[in-house]
KELO-115740 format. One record per residue (C-alpha): residue in three letters; residue number from 1; x negated, y negated, z negated. Coordinates in pm, 1 decimal, padded with zeros to 6 digits. Each point is the difference from the previous one (the first is absolute). Layout:
% residues N
[r 'ALA'; NUM; [X; Y; Z]],
...
//
This chain:
% residues 86
[r 'MET'; 1; [-06518.0; -08634.9; -11877.9]],
[r 'GLU'; 2; [-00126.9; -00021.5; 00353.3]],
[r 'TYR'; 3; [-00257.3; -00233.5; 00147.8]],
[r 'ILE'; 4; [-00009.2; -00148.3; 00346.1]],
[r 'ARG'; 5; [-00267.9; -00178.0; 00195.8]],
[r 'VAL'; 6; [00109.1; -00355.5; 00090.5]],
[r 'PRO'; 7; [-00180.8; -00155.9; 00299.8]],
[r 'LEU'; 8; [-00110.5; -00359.1; -00059.6]],
[r 'SER'; 9; [-00106.9; -00291.7; 00215.6]],
[r 'ILE'; 10; [-00298.1; -00168.7; -00163.4]],
[r 'GLU'; 11; [-00185.9; -00318.2; 00087.6]],
[r 'ALA'; 12; [-00361.2; 00076.4; -00084.1]],
[r 'GLN'; 13; [-00339.9; -00159.6; 00020.7]],
[r 'PHE'; 14; [-00282.0; 00209.0; 00144.6]],
[r 'LEU'; 15; [-00328.7; -00105.2; -00160.5]],
[r 'THR'; 16; [-00347.3; 00007.4; 00154.0]],
[r 'ASN'; 17; [-00108.6; 00278.0; -00238.5]],
[r 'GLY'; 18; [00265.7; 00229.7; 00151.4]],
[r 'SER'; 19; [00247.3; -00018.3; -00286.0]],
[r 'VAL'; 20; [00366.8; -00089.4; 00036.7]],
[r 'ARG'; 21; [00184.1; -00240.9; -00229.6]],
[r 'PRO'; 22; [00382.0; 00006.7; 00012.4]],
[r 'LYS'; 23; [00150.1; -00350.8; -00022.3]],
[r 'ARG'; 24; [00375.8; 00034.2; 00055.6]],
[r 'ILE'; 25; [00263.5; 00275.1; 00011.0]],
[r 'ILE'; 26; [00273.2; -00031.6; 00261.6]],
[r 'LEU'; 27; [00297.9; 00223.6; -00074.0]],
[r 'GLN'; 28; [00301.9; -00032.0; 00227.8]],
[r 'GLU'; 29; [00069.5; -00376.1; 00014.9]],
[r 'GLU'; 30; [-00179.6; -00088.4; -00325.3]],
[r 'SER'; 31; [-00360.9; -00096.3; -00060.4]],
[r 'PHE'; 32; [-00188.6; 00037.5; -00328.9]],
[r 'GLU'; 33; [-00337.8; -00158.3; -00072.9]],
[r 'ILE'; 34; [-00264.4; 00220.9; -00159.5]],
[r 'THR'; 35; [-00149.5; -00232.3; -00258.8]],
[r 'ARG'; 36; [-00278.3; 00234.4; -00109.6]],
[r 'VAL'; 37; [-00156.7; 00334.6; 00079.5]],
[r 'ILE'; 38; [-00053.0; 00160.9; -00340.3]],
[r 'LYS'; 39; [-00162.5; 00326.1; 00104.6]],
[r 'THR'; 40; [-00101.2; 00185.8; 00315.3]],
[r 'ARG'; 41; [-00082.5; 00370.8; 00012.3]],
[r 'ARG'; 42; [00029.5; 00307.8; 00215.8]],
[r 'LYS'; 43; [00302.9; 00181.0; -00138.1]],
[r 'ASN'; 44; [00251.5; 00225.2; 00163.9]],
[r 'PRO'; 45; [00352.7; -00026.3; -00143.2]],
[r 'LEU'; 46; [00085.7; 00359.4; -00081.1]],
[r 'VAL'; 47; [00374.2; -00040.0; 00059.3]],
[r 'VAL'; 48; [-00006.2; -00091.3; 00373.2]],
[r 'PRO'; 49; [-00219.5; 00109.7; 00291.6]],
[r 'ALA'; 50; [-00294.2; -00227.7; 00081.0]],
[r 'ILE'; 51; [-00340.1; 00014.9; 00170.7]],
[r 'ALA'; 52; [-00272.8; -00124.2; -00239.3]],
[r 'PRO'; 53; [00156.5; -00339.9; -00074.0]],
[r 'ILE'; 54; [-00141.5; -00292.0; -00192.4]],
[r 'GLU'; 55; [00222.8; -00089.5; -00295.2]],
[r 'TYR'; 56; [00032.6; -00370.5; -00076.8]],
[r 'THR'; 57; [00142.3; -00107.3; -00333.8]],
[r 'VAL'; 58; [00126.1; -00351.8; 00072.2]],
[r 'LEU'; 59; [00183.7; -00277.1; -00180.2]],
[r 'VAL'; 60; [00321.6; -00111.2; 00175.4]],
[r 'GLU'; 61; [00227.9; -00254.3; -00167.1]],
[r 'GLY'; 62; [-00147.8; 00089.6; -00339.2]],
[r 'TYR'; 63; [00047.2; 00376.9; 00043.6]],
[r 'GLU'; 64; [-00264.6; 00264.8; 00059.8]],
[r 'LYS'; 65; [00069.6; 00202.8; 00313.7]],
[r 'LYS'; 66; [-00188.3; 00278.9; 00174.6]],
[r 'ILE'; 67; [-00038.1; -00008.0; 00376.2]],
[r 'TYR'; 68; [-00203.8; 00233.2; 00219.0]],
[r 'PHE'; 69; [-00199.7; -00040.5; 00322.0]],
[r 'GLU'; 70; [-00083.1; 00296.2; 00222.1]],
[r 'ARG'; 71; [-00296.4; -00083.7; 00220.8]],
[r 'ASP'; 72; [00055.1; 00311.5; 00213.3]],
[r 'THR'; 73; [00349.5; -00110.5; 00103.3]],
[r 'ASN'; 74; [-00047.9; -00376.1; -00053.3]],
[r 'SER'; 75; [00316.8; -00006.4; -00209.5]],
[r 'TRP'; 76; [00110.8; -00148.5; -00331.4]],
[r 'PHE'; 77; [00259.0; 00155.7; -00229.2]],
[r 'SER'; 78; [00135.9; 00012.1; -00352.2]],
[r 'VAL'; 79; [00166.9; 00280.3; -00193.7]],
[r 'LYS'; 80; [00359.5; -00029.2; -00116.0]],
[r 'LYS'; 81; [00175.1; 00223.0; -00253.2]],
[r 'ILE'; 82; [00356.7; 00093.0; 00092.1]],
[r 'ALA'; 83; [00267.2; 00197.6; -00179.7]],
[r 'LYS'; 84; [00033.9; 00351.1; 00135.1]],
[r 'ASN'; 85; [00348.1; 00106.7; 00106.0]],
[r 'ASN'; 86; [00099.7; 00335.8; -00144.9]],
//
């Protein structure tokens, strides 16, 4: 299996304490509401390159998803597993 980094557009709320709360994921022409942030931590996904991202475990349409925010590049992404062609 291979993993790829998938860039995301995220609507987020920037709070007065400096934290960021993702509210909605926009992927292509679809929009998905983030109903809850379950956990936030500094975690680098080991399968794709990243610069000290914050990992958000979020609830989207009843499913737990992991999204990442890199402050250094101001970018959001997720990790997708793909079948490797042999």
